[in-house]
N, C-alpha and C positions, 0 to 999 in steps of 0.2 A: 469814407466808406461807412455804411451802416453797421450797427452792432449785429453780431451773428443772429441774435434772437429775432431781429427784425427782417432778416433776409428770407425771402421765399425760395423754394427750390429753383425757380427760374432765375432769380438774382444770384443764387449760389453758382449756378451753371455759368452765368455771365462773368462772375469773378474768376472761375476756373479757366474760361476762354482766354483770359488775358495772358495765361502762361502755357496752356496746353492746346494743341491743335487737334481738332476732330474728336473722335471717341465720345460722341454725344450720349450714347446709351449708358456708358459707364459713368459719365458725369451726372446724368439724371438719377442713376441709382444711388450714388453716394450723396447727392443733394437731398434726396428724399430721406435717406437714413439720418442725415444731420438734422434736418428739420424735425423729424420724429423725436429726436432727443429733446429738443426744446418743448415739443408738445407734451412729452411724458412728464417733464418737470412741472408742467402746469396742472397736472392731474392731482386728485386727492391722494393722501398718503397710502390708503389701503389699495387703491387701484394702481398707483405708481409702481409698486413692487411687482405687480402682475405683468406689466408690459416689458417685454424683453426686446433687445435690438435684433433686427433682421440682418444677420451677418451676410457678407457678400463673397462670392467666388468669382474672380476675374480670370478669364481665359483668353490668352493671347500670347504671341511670340515676344521675345525679348526686345526691349527698346520702343514699344508702342505707347508707353506712358502709364503703365499700371502703378508703379511705385510713385511716380510724380503726382498722379491724381490723389493718392492717399496722403502724401506729404503736404500738398497744397491745401487739401481739405482740413488737415489738422492745424495748419497755420491760420487758416480762415476762422476756425472755431476756437483758436487759442487753446488747443487741447494737447495733453501729453501724447506723444507719438513715438513709437519704436518699431523698427523693422528687424525682423529675424528671418533666418533661412531654415526651413524645415529639415534640410539635410544635416544641419549642425547638431541636431538633437539625437540622443540615443535612448533606447528603451531602458526603463528602470532596471538597475542591476549591472549595467555596462558602463565602462569608462566613457565619459563625455558629458556634455551639458544636458541637464534635465529640462523638461518643458516648463517647469515653474520659473526658470530664469527669465523668460520673456516678461512675466508679470513683475519680477524684481527690477528688470531694466526699465519698465514703464514707470514704476514708482520712483526710481532714481531720477528719471527725466522730470517727473512732476515736481519732485522736491527742488531740483535745480531751477525749474521755471518759477515756482512760487518764491523761492529765496531771491532770485534776481528781481522779481517784482517788488518785494519788500525792501530790498536794498535800494532800488530806484526811488522808492517813496521817501526814505530817510537820507538820501544822497546829499541834498543841500545842507542839512544840519551836520552830517558827517564831515563834509568838506570844510565847514566852518570850524568844527572842532579840530580837524587836522591842521588848519591854518593857525589856530591858537597854539597848538603843540609845537609847530615849527617856530612861531614867534618866541615861545618860551626857550627854545634852543638858541635862537639868534640873539635874543635880548630877554633874559629872565625878568619876571615882574619884580617891581620894587617892594621892599618890606615897608609897611606903613608904621611899624612900631620902632621906636628908637632903641628899645631894649630887647635883647634876645629872649624869646619865650621858651622856657624849659618845659618839655612835656611832663605831665603828672607822673606817668609810669616811670620815667627816668628818675625823678626825685624820690619816688617810693623805693626804687631799686637801690639808690645811693643810701637811703636811710636804713634799709635792711642790711646792707653790707657793713655800714658803720656799727650796727648792733652786734655783728659777729666779731668786731674788733675789740669789744669790751665784755668778754664772757665772765660771768660770775660776779660782776660788780653790781652793787645795789643801786647805783645811780646810772642808769643807761643814758646815753646822750639825749639831749632834748629833741623832741620831734621837730622836723623841719616844717615850717608853716608853708603850705602851698596855697597861694592866692587863687581863688576861683576866677576864671576868666569872665569878665563882664561882657554883656551883649554890646554895649556901646564901645566904639573904638577908643583906644587910649589916646589922649591928646599928644600931638607931635609938635616938635619944635619947628622953627622956620627953616632950618637947614634941611631937615628930613622932608619937609613939605616940598622944598625946591627939588630935592633928589627924586621924589615920587613924580612930580610934574615933568621933570626932564625925562625920566624913564618912559612915561606915557607918551610924550612927544616922539621919542625915538621909536617906540612900538607902533605908533600911528603911521610914521613915515615908512617903516619896514612893511607894515600891513599893505599900504598902498603899492609899494614896490612888488610885493608878493602877488597881489591881485593883477598887476600889470605884466607879470612874468619876467621882471627885470632881474630877479635873483635865481632863475631856474637852473643856471649852470653852476651855481655855487654848491660846493660839497659840504655836507654836514654829517654828523653822527646822530643816529636815531636808535631808540630801543624798541624792538618789536618782539612779539611772542614767537618763541622758538617752537615751531610745529613738529619738529623731528623728535623721535623718541627711540629708545634702544631697539635695535632690529634683532628679532629672533623669530623663528618659524616653529609653530606647534605642529600643524599638519596642513595639508593642501588647502588653498584658498577656496577651491570648489566645494570641499566638504563643509567649510564654514558657511559658504553661501547657501548651500542646500538646507542647512539647519536654520537659516535666517538669523545668524549671529553677527553682531557688529563688534568684532573683536578689536578693531582699531579704536572704536569708541570706548570699549571697556578698559583697554590698556591705557588709553589716554587719561582716563579718570584716576588710574592708579598712580601715575606720575604727576608731581606738581608741575604747573605751567612755569616754564622758564622763559626768561627774556634774554635776548642777545643784542649786542651792540653792532650796528651795521653802518658802513659809510656809503652814502648815496648822494645824488644831487638833489637839490630842492624840488625839482620837477618830479623826480622819482618818489621823493618823500611824500609829496602831496597825494599821489595815488596809493602808496602803501598805507599811510596813516588813515586816509579816508576810508579805505577798505576795512581796516581794522576797527575803526570807530563804527562803521555801518554794521559790521557783524556783532559788535557789542550791543548795539541798539535793538536788534531784531530778536524776536522770541522764537527760538528754534522749535520748541514743542508746538507752538501754534502753527508754524510753517509745516511741520510734519502732518498735523491733523488736516490742514487744508489741502496738502498735496495728496494725501490718501483719498480724501473726498473727491478731489478733481480726477484722480486716476480712475476711481470706481465709477464715476458718473459720466465723464467725458473722454476717457482714455480711448485711444485707437491703436490696435496692434495689427501690423501688416506682416502676414506670414507668407513669404515668397517660396518658390520652388515646391509647391505642394504636389506637383505632378511627379516629383522625384521619389516621393514616399507612397505613391499610389500603386496598386497592384500587389500581388502576392510574391513572396520570395521563391526563387527556384529551390527545389529540394537539394539539400546538401550545401556545404560552404559555411564558413564561420561568420559571415557578415550578420549584422544585427537586423532583426526583423523589422521591415518597414511598417508592417501592419501593427507591430507593437508600439511604434512611435505614434501612429495614428490613434491608437487606444489611449496613449498617455496624453495626447493633445485634447482628446474628446472631453474629459471632465473640465478642463480649463475653459473651453468654449461653451460647454453646457452651463457652467456657473459653479464655482467652488471658492473656497477660501485658501489663499496662499499666504504662508508665513514669510514675512520679509524682515529685514533688520529694523525697519521703521514701524512694523506692526502688521497685524493680519489685514489682508486686502481681499475683498470680494470681487469676483470676476463676472457677476451676474449681469451687469449692465455695460461692460466694456464692449466696444464695437470691434469685431474681428473681420479683417479683409484679407482673404486668402487669394493667392494668385499662382499661376503656373502656365507654361506653354502648352502642355498636354499634347506634345507631338507624338510620343510613343504610347502613352497611356491615355485614358479617358477619365473624365470626372466620375463616371460610374464605377471606375476601379477603386475608388475610395470606399472605405467601409460604410455600410448604409447609415449607421448612426451619425457619422461625421457629415455625410451628404445632407442629412436632415437638419444639421445645425448650420448649414450654409445655404439657406433657402433661395437667395437671390443670385442668379447666375447671369453674368454679362460677358459676351464675347466681344473682344476688342479687335478692330480691323487692322490688317497689315497696312503698312505705310506705302502709299503710292508716290509717283513723281510729283503730283500736285501737292500732296501732303508735305513733301520735303520743301517745296517752294514756300509754302505757308509757314513751316517751322523756321525757315531762314529769315522770314520777314515779319510775321505777324505778332509773335509774343512780345511782351513788354521789354524783355531783355534778350532779344533774338541774337543768334550767333553772329549775324552780319554786323549788328551794332556793337557787340562785344569786341570783335576783332578790329573794327574801325577805331574804337576808343583805345584799345591796347596799342596799336601802332601809332596813334596820335601822341602817345606818351613819348615816343622816340622822335617826334616831329615829322612823321610820315603820314601823309594824307592819302587815304584809300577810299575809292568809291566803287561800289558794286553795281554794275548795270543789270537790267532785267535779264538780258541774254546770258550774262555770266552766272547769275543766280540759277537760271533755268538749267544751264549746263552742269553746275555743281549738283543740283537736285537729280538730274538724269543719271550722272555717274553713281551717286549714292544709291539710287533706286536699283540700278543694274548690279552693283556690288552686293546690295542687301538681298536681292533675289538669289544671287549665286551662292551666298553664304547662309541660306536658309533663314532669312529674317533675323539675323543677329547683329 
């Protein structure tokens, strides 16, 4: 498949067609929005900041593909994506999630994406280091010196302790001469050389067995970082989240990193140690910077159930104002800076795709300012019997293929005839109509 930057809107629609049946208008709208992002990045810096994304409002019943279109678009663009429900938010001042949390969720996804990519880049080296650590456990490397080397700090400590044993004497003990370690290796005798060569041969044989998986079931003890820390609660996690505080990170820095001994199989040790080595090799600050940049420039936030917060509240009653939630969402979509535990994040160029069935309410029931920030409206079609037939057969991972492969695991061979597929589609269409397109 071509890189996203090389895909024209027509080609983007073709990629979406592999997974989603119908809804051509919605596909074209998101394809143009994605292509415009690439075009904006090609502009000069002064003009680039003036071009804002054309956010989209999808209108259609449940199950017609609104969420799937947005999710597949994000996968196609390799962009951070998060889905939120507008009904989960509450107006500022009430108990519940605040609207800024959607941006925090997006950045969290972006960090996870970038971190996974960086770990994949260093994976071969990390696996090699993990292999050497396992070898050190199975067969420690040989010492090349026939005499034990005493560290300088130990000798100095011994000398200091001896000085305290002779207080008030005019003749302190003579200083211990500490030989400087030369760069060249100390000559070793024939016996030591044979021991070293023997150790190396054993390690080479074990290395070959490790690579072949012959030792995977063998149990060993490894030392890994203990990620747990004393558990205590200051106040609610949501309050910390709203202030953009990374309390777990701050407390983690207060306590020294501990290591614990763990009994695992060699196969498990390969994965555990490789993951630890990979995390030690990557630069977390660089990952955070890149993740914030990616979230700001390519992030996609899908806000579902917008119809549930449309319209004015009935007079009376203790429920939270839906219009208040709309007014809280408005500055996020307009463009603002949200403080997260990773740093401030600008929402100026994040693409927002709102969606709702709008059975009871209409898009015009949204506050005018919010309507203006969702300039592209797309109505998705209800699914017909023919659409259900296509859904069962056309997508790359169609349901018919999924169930055929699932039953094949049990040794059961199932074939779906065209008449059978048509009957399934007919029943689904009738039930869907009776249940108001849900």
